[in-house]
C-alpha positions, 0 to 999 in steps of 0.5 A: 581442613575438612575430611570425610571418613566412612565407617562401617560395622566390623562385626558383619562386614562380610555377611551383608552390605551395611549402610555407611555412616559419614563422619566429618573431621571438624575443621579448627579455626585459625586466628590471624596473628594480628587478631587481638586476644580477648582474654590476653592481658590488656595494655596499660591504657586499656586497663586505665580506661576500664578502671575509669569506667568502673569508677564512673559507674559507682554510686554514691553508696558504693563510693562510700563503702569503698572508703568506709566499709562499715557503711555496708552493714549500717545502711541495711541494719535491721534493728529488730533482728540484729540489735539483741544479737549484736548486744549479747555477742559483744558483751560476751566477747568484751567480758572474755577480752579483758582477762585475755588482753592482760594475759597475752600482754604478759606473754609479750613481756609487757605490762598488763595495761598494754594488753588493755590498750591494745584491745581498746582503740584497734577494735573501734578502728577495725569496726569502721575500716574492716570488712568482716562483721564477726572478726574479733581483733586484739591481742593474740597468743601467737603475735604476743610470743613473736614480740617477746621472742624478738624484742627480748633479744634486743633489750630487757623486758624491764626497760622502757625501750622494750615497750616503745619497741613493741609499739613501734612494731605495731606501726610498722606492721600496720603500714605493711598491711596497709601497703599490701591491701592498697596494692592488692598483694593479699594473693602472695599468702596463698603460697604458704600451704595449710599444712605449714600453718598447722605445723607452725601454730602446733609447735608455737602452742607447745612453746607458748604453754611452756613459756607460762610454766614459770607462773605455775612453778613459782620460779623464773624460767629462761624465755625462748622460742625453742623447746630445749632451753625452756625444758632445761631451764624448768628442770634446772630450777626444780629445787626452787619449786613452789606448790602453792601457785602450781596447785592454784594454777592447775585448779583454775586451768582444770576449770577453764578446760571443763567450761571450754569443753562444755561450751563446745559440746552442749549448745545450751551451755555455749556462754561457759566458753566465753565465761571461762577467762572471767571465771578464772580471774574472779576465782583467783582474785577472790582467793587472793583477797580472802587468804592473802597468800604470799607465795602467789605473785600478783599482777600488781599496780595497773594505771587507771584511765584511757591511753594518751595520743603519742607518736611511736619513738625510736624510729632508729630501731625500725630497721632491725625490726623489719624482718619481725614486722614482716613475719608478724604481718604474714602470721596476722594475715594468715590468721585473720584473713582465713577466719574472716573468710570462713565467718563470711561464708557461714554468714552469707556475705562477701569478703574482700581480702585486700580491704581486710588487710587495709582495715587491719593495717589502719587499726594497727597504725592508730592503735600504735598512736594510743600505746598498742602493741601488734594486734590481729583477728583472734581465732577463739574470740571470733568463734565465740563472737560468731556462736553468740550470734553477731551479725554486724560490726556493732558487736565489736564497737561494744567490746571496745566500750567494755574495754573502755569501762575497764580501763576507766573503773576496774584497774584498781581490782585487776592488781589482785589477779594472780599471775598463775590465773593469767597463765592458765588463761593463756594455756587454755586458749593455745591447747586448741592450737595443737592440731594433732588431728590435722597430722593424722589426716595429712598422713592418711591423705597426702604423705607429702603434706604430712612431711611438710607439717612435720618439718615445719613443726620440728624446725619450729620446736627445736630451732625457733619460731623465725626459723620454723616459718622460713623453713616451712615457707621455703619447703612450701615454695619448693613444692609449688616450684616442683610441681610446676616444673614437673607437671602431670602428663598423661598418655591417652587412650580411646574408651571402648565404644566412645570417641572419648580419650582418657588416661590409660593409667586411670582406664587400662581398658582404653585402646591405644594405636600402633604408631601413634602416641596421644599425650596430654599436658595438664599445665601451662607450658613455660620455660621452667617445665618445657624441658621436663615435658620434652624428656617425657615425650621422648619416653613415650615415643619408646613405648610401642609394645603395650598389649592394649595397642591396636591397628597395623603392627609398626616397629616404632612411633610415627605420629605424636598427638599433643592434647593441649585443652588443659594448656592455659598459657605458653611462653616463648621459650615453650614456642621455641622448644616446640620448634626444636622438638618438631625439627627433631621429630622430623629428622626421625620421620615423626609427625607432631599434631596438635589437638584443641588448643585454646584461643590464646595458646593457638594465637601464641603458636601462630605468632611464633611460627609454630603453626606454619612450621607444623602445618595447619593441617596437623591442628585438630579440634578433637583428639579423635579427629587427629587419630583418625587422620593419623590412622590413615597415614599409618595404613599408607605406611604399612601397605594396601588400603583397608577399611578404618575397622581394619586399620584398628585390628588385623584380626580375622574373626570367623562367622560365629565370633562376628555374630556374637560380637554383633550382639554385644555391639548392637546399640544406637549411637543415641543409646550409647550417648545417653548412657541408658544402656551399657556396652558389655564386652565378652572375654572371648570377644577380640577387643581389636573389633571395636569400631571407632564409632558405633554403627547406626541402624 
């Protein structure tokens, strides 16, 4: 369809005959229903052929990198620039990892030796199969708490079965991570919002800190992932309080927090952040060796030597551990992949999330065969690794070597480490997870996200970690579904002096036309939101008394223009609903027009018969084209023919007003489009005189 409209300046139309400017309505190209869409989902055979072609194009190096990601940094390793930085980072984080591993094992309800085992084999495996060059994996506080919370309800921590189930859990977590990586399912984690993660980790950090109180207070405290039972147990046992471990633990904790603060705030003291856990262990062990206090409990005997190879046993318990394994997998992925992506961006290389999942999975599977419990990327150690200048996975290999030396030669010394020192290390590590700054930020920016943060945080604190995660994820998905089912819809108006149409709520000065409603849907249209869209269209149809409306006065709406530029997809249900909407409109003598659908959407409308039903002449490239056409039809409904300017306003200015208006509108089209000059509008000037297009001299 091609139409030609002629426009003249409304300002001096009665004074002199001005040359007219011809404006063409751009025709919309309609694809044939049989024409394949270039961006539509390919058929299975086409996908297989494309995948085969990509595989054939891969070089030998790319094939090796696919199966052994460490080859990427090995083949470009710069010995002069990288080696010293990797050595320093590996030694720094390795020294930090040894005491932290023992601390987190105690948090998980395991003997400290299993923390050392978990920081040994998985590190080497991840260095080979992982895609991040700075991520430091091993035991972490949150996963350790999840292991303790779940297994503690199944079996007593002093039972050998407890340890076997923790190792079996590592195998199950590894298998799930590998499957997700191979099936490229990492995108599923995107549905868990950052506010849920922040609220969950904040409450978990508080629970973790309280769980270590027993080592400070000198008496047993009930283990729980809920805050009320822990606090109640602490209060009820106050008569058994011992001041010696409390003083010692508080002193060591103060040292750790001071060193951590100095390491973060002063660049020349960054080494203090990594040296904190080692300092705590050395100070505590030295005090015990010198004074031999009987009231301070020690770690005790730790087996010497490397872990032996063994396949995890007690597979009959695997079914009951599936929910926990899924939870740990989700938490591990959120923590690890998020950290790894941030570090990759800072260091200028790309990270494959699915390869990262596979690397973590293989590390957990092989780790479980050497007595490791579930491991993942550590936020604190990864940050220290990055700050220490780590360039490649060689730093991770050095961490594993240090852990190997600790297992072979240093375990006799570890038995004199005070329990309160290990507890202080855990508390200092989780203090940074209490993210109250995020809550303040969310309150200022988005109350809905703040509500999500609050719900997740409170349910985690009072109902437990599992329920907290489920409730947080449930609300997060509910918000996603609600936003999808209730998309943003805007009524558009023309910005003065332009052919641009924008949301009238954002631009109140935008012009609207009597008898015409221009609506933009800012989302795909499908079965879940089509009812909402139809209801909103009916509401807009009734809004006819707006003060900014122009053109001949009409008692109701005769044209509804649907701007579909933001609509990326439309399904069969939406197509049928559009047919029903068109029939409903026709019964009330309302014409539906479509503007700027993309190729796939237009092809879907054509195949479903919507294009033929509405008529190809009612499909337009621009909203402005649709408005021009509708204005002509509005005038035919209203009476005798008028000029396009008169279609916009029935206001009859006198000579003085027309001359004054001419001064404000006397801009060329090129000046208007370049933005060199701006149009000023006088309060005395009737906005109804604004032409559709500026006059060209």
